[in-house]
C-alpha positions in Angstrom: 128.2 70.4 34.3 131.5 71.7 35.8 132.2 68.3 37.4 131.6 66.5 34.1 133.9 68.9 32.3 136.6 68.4 34.9 136.4 64.7 34.4 137.1 65.1 30.7 133.5 64.6 29.4 132.2 66.5 26.5 129.9 69.2 28.0 128.5 72.5 27.2 125.8 74.8 28.6 123.0 76.2 26.5 122.1 79.7 27.6 119.6 82.2 26.4 121.2 85.6 25.5 120.6 87.4 28.9 122.3 84.6 30.8 125.5 84.4 28.8 127.5 86.6 31.2 126.1 84.6 34.2 127.1 81.3 32.5 130.6 82.5 31.9 131.0 83.8 35.4 129.7 80.6 36.9 132.0 78.5 34.7 135.0 80.4 36.0 133.7 80.2 39.6 133.4 76.4 39.3 136.9 76.1 37.8 136.0 75.4 34.2 136.6 78.7 32.4 136.8 76.8 29.1 133.3 75.4 29.4 131.6 76.1 26.1 128.4 78.2 26.3 126.0 77.9 23.4 123.8 80.9 23.0 120.2 80.8 22.0 117.9 83.8 21.5 115.7 84.8 24.5 113.0 84.0 25.4 112.4 80.3 24.8 109.2 80.0 26.9 105.9 80.8 25.1 107.3 80.1 21.6 105.4 78.0 19.1 106.8 74.5 18.7 108.1 75.3 15.2 110.2 78.2 16.6 111.5 75.9 19.4 112.6 73.4 16.8 114.3 76.1 14.7 116.3 77.1 17.8 117.1 73.4 18.6 118.5 73.0 15.0 120.8 76.0 15.6 122.0 74.6 18.9 122.7 71.1 17.4 124.7 72.7 14.6 126.8 74.4 17.2 127.2 71.4 19.5 128.3 68.9 16.8 131.7 70.7 16.2 132.3 70.8 19.9 131.8 67.1 20.2 133.9 66.4 17.1 136.7 68.6 18.5 136.8 66.6 21.7 137.4 63.3 19.8 140.3 64.5 17.6 
């Protein structure tokens, strides 16, 4: 993801809550401190499909503005 971001491509990382700090640290380590991290509640595994779809809807709602911002 870092290489895509460095090349100017729209990119973000989707992280569950416990991994947000790690995601931020890794983004800085790989030279893309501005890499957007989209947080979802933890855990994702073991959820009913309806719950997964609800979380996906939330993520899409957060990703669309990031994509739109890139093309302004």
